[in-house]
C-alpha positions in Angstrom: -160.7 -53.5 140.3 -161.9 -55.4 137.3 -158.4 -57.7 137.7 -159.7 -58.6 140.5 -162.6 -59.5 140.1 -161.6 -62.2 137.0 -158.6 -63.3 139.4 -161.6 -64.4 141.9 -163.4 -65.7 138.6 -160.6 -67.9 138.1 -159.7 -69.2 141.3 -163.3 -70.1 141.9 -163.6 -71.8 138.7 -160.7 -74.3 139.7 -161.4 -75.1 143.1 -165.2 -76.4 141.4 -163.0 -78.1 139.3 -161.2 -79.7 142.3 -164.2 -80.4 143.8 -165.7 -81.7 140.9 -162.4 -83.7 140.1 -162.2 -85.1 143.9 -166.1 -86.9 143.7 -167.2 -90.3 142.3 -170.2 -91.4 140.4 -170.8 -95.1 141.9 -172.2 -96.6 138.8 -172.3 -100.6 138.2 -169.9 -102.3 135.3 -168.2 -105.3 134.2 -165.2 -105.8 136.4 -162.2 -108.1 135.7 -159.1 -109.0 136.8 -156.5 -109.5 134.4 -152.6 -111.6 135.7 -150.8 -111.6 133.1 -147.5 -114.4 133.6 -144.5 -114.4 131.6 -143.9 -117.8 130.6 -140.9 -120.6 129.0 -141.7 -123.8 127.4 -140.2 -126.4 129.2 -140.4 -129.9 128.7 -142.7 -132.7 131.1 -139.7 -135.3 131.4 -135.9 -134.4 131.0 -132.9 -135.9 132.5 -130.1 -133.6 133.4 -126.8 -135.2 132.6 -123.4 -134.0 135.0 -120.6 -135.6 136.1 -119.8 -137.0 139.7 -116.3 -138.6 140.2 -115.6 -139.7 142.8 -111.6 -139.9 142.5 -110.3 -138.4 139.3 -110.8 -134.8 138.5 -109.5 -134.4 135.1 -112.9 -134.3 132.3 -111.5 -132.8 129.5 -114.0 -132.3 126.8 -112.6 -133.4 123.2 -115.9 -133.5 121.5 -119.4 -132.0 121.9 -122.9 -132.1 120.2 -124.5 -128.7 119.6 -126.9 -127.1 121.7 -130.5 -127.8 120.7 -129.0 -131.3 118.6 -131.7 -134.4 118.1 -129.3 -137.8 118.8 -129.7 -141.3 118.7 -130.0 -143.5 121.2 -126.0 -144.7 121.4 -124.7 -141.6 120.1 -121.8 -139.6 122.0 -123.3 -136.4 123.7 -120.1 -135.6 124.8 -116.3 -137.0 124.2 -114.0 -137.2 126.9 -110.0 -137.2 126.7 -109.4 -141.1 128.8 -106.0 -141.8 127.8 -104.3 -140.1 131.7 -107.4 -142.2 133.5 -106.7 -145.7 131.3 -103.2 -145.4 132.4 -103.4 -144.4 135.3 -106.1 -147.7 136.2 -103.6 -149.8 134.1 -100.0 -149.0 136.4 -102.5 -149.6 139.3 -103.8 -153.4 138.9 -100.1 -154.0 138.4 -99.5 -152.7 141.6 -102.1 -154.0 143.2 -100.4 -157.8 142.2 -97.6 -156.3 143.8 -99.6 -155.3 147.1 -101.7 -158.7 147.2 -98.3 -160.6 147.3 -96.3 -158.2 149.8 -100.0 -158.5 152.2 -100.1 -162.5 152.0 -96.7 -162.4 152.5 -96.8 -160.1 155.6 -100.2 -162.8 157.2 -97.9 -165.6 156.2 -95.3 -163.7 158.0 -97.6 -163.1 161.2 -98.7 -166.5 161.9 -95.3 -167.7 161.7 -94.4 -165.1 164.7 -97.5 -166.0 166.9 -96.4 -169.8 166.6 -92.8 -168.3 167.1 -92.8 -165.8 170.0 -94.5 -167.5 172.9 -91.6 -170.3 171.7 -89.6 -167.9 171.6 -89.9 -167.0 174.9 -90.1 -170.5 176.3 -86.4 -170.9 175.1 -85.5 -167.2 176.2 -86.1 -168.4 179.8 -84.7 -171.7 180.3 -82.0 -170.8 178.5 -81.5 -168.8 181.3 -82.5 -170.6 184.3 -80.6 -173.2 182.8 -77.2 -170.9 182.7 -78.7 -169.6 186.8 -78.5 -173.2 187.7 -74.8 -173.9 185.3 -73.8 -170.6 187.7 -74.7 -172.0 191.0 -73.3 -175.7 190.6 -70.2 -174.3 189.2 -69.9 -172.1 191.8 -70.8 -174.8 194.8 -69.4 -177.8 193.1 -67.9 -177.8 189.8 -65.5 -175.4 191.0 -64.1 -176.7 194.4 -64.1 -180.1 193.1 -62.0 -178.8 190.1 -59.7 -177.2 192.2 -59.6 -180.7 194.8 -58.9 -182.6 191.7 -55.8 -180.4 190.9 -54.4 -180.0 194.1 -54.9 -184.5 194.1 -53.0 -184.7 190.6 -50.2 -182.8 192.4 -50.4 -185.3 194.8 -50.9 -188.2 192.9 -47.6 -187.6 191.0 -46.0 -187.1 193.7 -46.9 -190.3 195.8 -46.1 -192.0 192.0 -42.5 -190.2 192.3 -42.0 -191.8 195.4 -43.0 -194.4 194.8 -40.8 -195.2 191.6 -38.1 -193.8 193.9 -38.6 -196.2 196.9 -38.5 -198.8 194.3 -34.9 -198.2 192.4 -33.9 -197.8 195.8 -34.9 -201.2 196.9 -33.7 -202.2 193.5 -30.1 -200.7 193.7 -30.3 -202.2 197.3 -31.0 -206.0 196.2 -28.6 -206.3 193.7 -25.6 -204.7 195.2 -25.9 -207.9 197.7 -24.7 -210.1 195.1 -21.7 -208.1 194.4 -22.4 -208.9 191.2 -24.8 -207.3 188.4 -26.4 -209.5 185.7 -27.5 -208.3 182.3 -31.4 -208.8 183.6 -31.1 -206.6 186.2 -29.1 -204.1 184.6 -32.1 -203.5 182.8 -34.7 -203.4 184.7 -32.6 -200.8 186.8 -32.3 -198.5 183.7 -35.7 -198.9 183.0 -36.9 -198.0 186.8 -34.4 -195.4 186.9 -36.1 -194.5 183.4 -39.7 -194.5 185.3 -38.2 -192.2 188.0 -37.4 -189.6 185.6 -40.8 -190.0 184.0 -42.2 -189.5 187.8 -39.9 -186.2 188.6 -41.1 -184.7 184.5 -44.5 -185.9 185.3 -44.7 -184.3 188.8 -42.8 -181.3 187.2 -45.4 -180.8 184.4 -48.9 -181.8 186.6 -47.0 -178.9 188.7 -47.1 -176.4 186.2 -51.1 -177.6 185.1 -52.3 -177.7 188.1 -50.9 -173.9 188.3 -52.4 -173.2 185.1 -55.8 -174.5 186.5 -56.1 -173.1 189.5 -54.2 -169.5 188.4 -56.0 -169.1 184.8 -58.8 -172.3 183.6 -60.9 -172.7 186.6 -61.4 -168.8 186.9 -61.8 -168.0 182.7 -64.5 -170.9 182.9 -65.9 -169.2 186.3 -66.3 -166.1 184.2 -67.6 -168.2 181.3 -70.9 -169.7 183.6 -71.3 -165.8 184.7 -71.0 -164.2 181.8 -73.5 -167.4 180.6 -76.1 -166.4 183.3 -75.8 -162.4 182.7 -76.6 -162.5 179.1 -79.1 -165.0 178.9 -80.4 -163.2 181.6 -80.3 -159.7 179.2 -81.3 -162.1 176.4 -84.7 -162.6 178.4 -85.3 -159.5 179.0 -85.2 -158.1 175.8 -87.1 -160.9 174.5 -90.3 -160.3 177.1 -89.9 -156.6 175.4 -89.0 -157.4 171.9 -90.6 -160.6 170.8 -94.4 -159.3 171.9 -93.4 -155.9 170.2 -92.2 -157.6 166.9 -95.3 -159.6 167.1 -98.1 -156.4 168.0 -95.6 -154.1 165.2 -96.6 -157.3 162.7 -100.4 -157.3 163.7 -101.0 -153.7 162.9 -98.9 -153.9 160.2 -100.5 -156.9 158.1 -104.2 -155.1 159.7 -103.0 -151.7 158.7 -102.1 -153.3 155.0 -105.5 -154.9 155.0 -107.0 -151.5 155.2 -104.5 -150.2 152.7 -105.7 -153.0 150.1 -109.9 -152.3 151.0 -108.8 -148.6 150.0 -106.6 -149.5 146.8 -109.6 -152.1 145.6 -112.2 -149.0 146.6 -110.1 -146.4 145.1 -109.4 -149.1 141.7 -113.5 -149.2 141.7 -114.3 -145.7 142.2 -111.4 -144.9 139.3 -113.7 -147.4 137.2 -116.6 -146.3 137.6 -115.1 -142.9 137.0 -113.8 -144.5 133.8 -117.6 -145.3 132.6 -118.8 -141.9 133.3 -117.1 -140.2 130.7 -119.4 -142.1 128.1 -121.8 -140.0 128.3 -123.8 -141.5 125.3 -127.7 -140.4 124.6 -130.2 -143.4 126.7 -133.0 -142.8 123.8 -133.7 -140.7 120.7 -134.3 -137.1 121.6 -133.1 -133.7 122.3 -130.2 -131.9 123.6 -130.0 -128.6 125.7 -127.2 -126.9 127.2 -127.5 -126.7 130.8 -130.3 -127.5 133.5 -134.3 -127.2 133.9 -135.7 -127.7 136.8 -137.3 -126.0 138.9 -139.5 -124.0 136.0 -136.4 -122.7 134.7 -134.2 -123.4 132.0 -130.5 -122.1 132.8 -127.9 -122.4 130.4 -125.0 -120.0 131.7 -123.2 -121.9 133.8 -122.9 -124.7 131.1 -122.0 -122.9 128.1 -118.5 -121.4 129.7 -116.9 -125.6 130.1 -118.9 -127.1 127.4 -116.4 -126.3 124.4 -113.7 -127.8 123.2 -111.0 -128.0 125.5 -113.1 -127.6 128.2 -112.7 -128.7 131.7 -115.7 -130.4 133.6 -116.2 -129.6 136.7 -118.1 -132.5 139.3 -121.9 -132.0 139.6 -122.7 -129.0 137.4 -125.6 -130.0 135.0 -124.5 -130.1 131.9 -127.1 -130.9 129.6 -130.7 -132.0 129.6 -132.0 -134.9 127.2 -135.2 -134.5 126.8 -136.8 -137.6 125.0 -138.3 -137.2 121.7 -142.1 -136.9 121.6 -142.0 -135.6 124.7 -144.9 -133.1 126.2 -144.3 -129.5 126.5 -145.6 -127.4 129.7 -145.8 -124.0 130.4 -143.5 -122.7 133.3 -143.8 -119.4 134.8 -143.4 -117.1 137.9 -145.5 -114.5 140.2 -145.3 -112.0 142.4 -146.7 -112.5 146.2 -148.5 -109.6 145.4 -150.6 -111.8 142.5 -150.5 -114.6 144.3 -154.0 -114.7 146.1 -155.5 -114.1 141.9 -154.3 -117.3 140.8 -155.4 -120.9 141.6 -154.9 -124.3 140.7 -157.7 -125.1 137.1 -157.8 -121.2 136.3 -158.0 -121.4 132.7 -155.9 -118.5 130.5 -154.5 -117.7 127.4 -150.8 -117.9 126.0 -149.0 -116.0 122.9 -146.1 -117.2 121.8 -143.7 -114.5 119.9 -144.0 -117.1 116.5 -147.5 -115.4 116.2 -149.1 -112.4 118.6 -152.0 -112.9 117.2 -153.0 -116.8 118.2 -154.3 -117.5 121.0 -153.6 -120.9 123.0 -155.2 -121.7 125.8 -154.1 -123.2 129.1 -154.7 -124.2 132.2 -153.4 -124.1 135.9 -151.3 -127.4 136.9 -150.3 -126.3 139.8 -148.9 -123.3 142.5 -146.3 -123.7 144.7 -146.7 -122.9 148.3 -143.4 -122.1 149.2 -141.3 -119.3 147.5 -138.6 -119.2 145.9 -134.7 -117.9 146.5 -135.7 -114.8 144.9 -139.4 -114.5 146.4 -141.6 -115.8 143.7 -143.7 -118.3 143.1 -143.7 -121.2 140.5 -146.8 -121.8 138.8 -146.8 -124.3 136.2 -150.0 -124.7 133.0 -150.9 -127.1 131.2 -151.5 -126.8 127.2 -154.9 -127.7 126.5 -154.3 -128.4 122.5 -150.5 -128.8 123.0 -150.4 -130.3 118.8 -151.4 -126.9 118.2 -148.1 -125.1 119.8 -144.9 -125.5 117.3 -142.7 -124.0 120.1 -139.7 -125.5 121.2 -138.2 -125.4 124.9 -137.0 -122.4 126.2 -139.3 -120.6 123.2 -141.3 -117.4 125.7 -145.0 -116.9 125.9 -147.1 -114.1 127.7 -149.9 -115.4 129.3 -153.0 -113.9 130.6 -155.4 -115.4 132.9 -158.6 -113.5 134.1 -160.6 -114.3 137.2 -163.1 -112.4 139.4 -165.2 -111.5 136.6 -168.2 -110.1 137.3 -171.1 -108.8 134.3 -172.3 -105.4 136.9 -170.2 -104.9 139.9 -169.8 -101.6 142.2 -166.4 -100.3 141.6 -165.0 -98.1 142.9 -161.1 -96.2 143.1 -159.0 -97.9 145.4 -157.2 -94.4 146.5 -161.5 -92.9 147.5 -161.1 -96.1 151.1 -160.0 -95.6 154.2 -158.8 -97.8 156.5 -160.0 -98.2 159.6 -159.1 -98.9 163.0 -160.5 -101.8 162.9 -159.5 -103.4 160.2 -162.2 -102.1 158.0 -163.0 -100.1 155.3 -165.2 -96.8 154.5 -166.2 -93.9 152.2 -166.8 -90.1 152.6 -170.4 -90.7 151.2 -171.7 -87.6 149.9 -175.3 -86.9 151.0 -178.2 -84.9 149.8 -177.2 -81.9 151.3 -173.8 -81.3 150.6 -172.9 -83.1 153.6 -170.9 -86.1 153.3 -171.1 -89.0 156.5 -168.5 -91.9 156.9 -170.1 -95.1 155.2 -168.6 -98.5 156.5 -168.3 -100.9 153.1 -167.1 -104.7 152.2 -164.7 -105.4 149.9 -164.8 -108.1 147.3 -162.3 -108.5 144.4 -159.8 -105.8 143.4 -157.0 -105.1 140.9 -154.1 -102.8 141.1 -156.2 -99.7 141.2 -160.7 -101.0 141.8 -162.5 -102.4 144.5 -165.7 -104.1 144.0 -168.1 -102.7 146.4 -170.3 -105.6 148.0 -172.0 -103.8 150.5 -172.4 -100.4 151.9 -172.9 -98.2 148.6 -175.8 -98.3 146.0 -175.6 -97.5 142.4 -175.6 -93.7 141.9 -174.1 -92.5 144.8 -171.4 -90.2 144.5 -168.3 -90.8 146.9 -165.4 -87.4 148.0 -162.0 -88.2 149.0 
């Protein structure tokens, strides 16, 4: 019985404690919203150093200034092995001389073909026409005439022989009537007999020649005319195709050579530009950092992998950042979307560096990005109100506290006492004098992670419950 009474008393005490713990007395108290940023010091002006070659790909490091080096104008920042490229350019320049001469030769040959091609076509066409005409003439006139002439030559030889024989016959008859042949007459008879022999031989030779002419020479000559006509026809037909084709091929050859010449000239110019790119020197007095300083971040990791003696520099990678001497610095930070509404341009804050965590440096928000980064954060740029008082160098970090929404007397309640309505408003359970509760609509002002400011609906001294 006593044990039961004690248990009941303990339970009652616990419930009373829970009831009190779920109540909150509304009071006026100071309110402020603190946004903490992790910032990094970056220069307000810098130049990114990278290589963007057109042709050459071998950029081997031979010398390198250390990270954070102060340099003078003209100092070599990165030394690159140029021997292979220098040799390649020299070889290509010699090749360019030969290429230009070959192009000039091809152009001259083309100019000659432009003249000789139409003339050649005319010559082949004329040769075909003339040989056709020659064949026609020989077939219709020349060959019949040659045959007739050959036959007439036999007739002439026969007539000549008959004449010589008749003359000899008459002389012999005439001298026989004298019954006495004088010495002169004998000579005449001998000469006439010789003429008969010559006429007989001439007739024999003529018959042989005519036979050869009719059987061999005339057919051969006809064949010659026929072959000449056929050959000229074939040659002309071939010329109609081959000559224009040769001309067109030469035109295409010259056109290609001109394109190749232009490409080679452009490549040589690009190689020389790539060679000039190897002279990476300081544009002025200043400071050298490895990697890139862009979009509010210093990212040296990728550059450090290749910035070493013997390293191969890739194209388009930010290798160095050159910071001109006496360049002012800014603080760069990034905030989450949830804190974006708490800050605005012009808000003041305090920065604490790792150099002296007890010294505050006044800063002002210069800009807030309206669009997120790829990681979902938003870039915040802050200006040091007294830059000379800060001895930090680029890359050093600082913690920035920005106080906004500061109120001396504000009615605040814990955020977990609020209930969201279907209409989008908020209510709290207000405890009445009789111990009962009612839902009271409230208006909300500033807030932080666990507390909200009530601008309407509650008064100092009232009690709310969960």
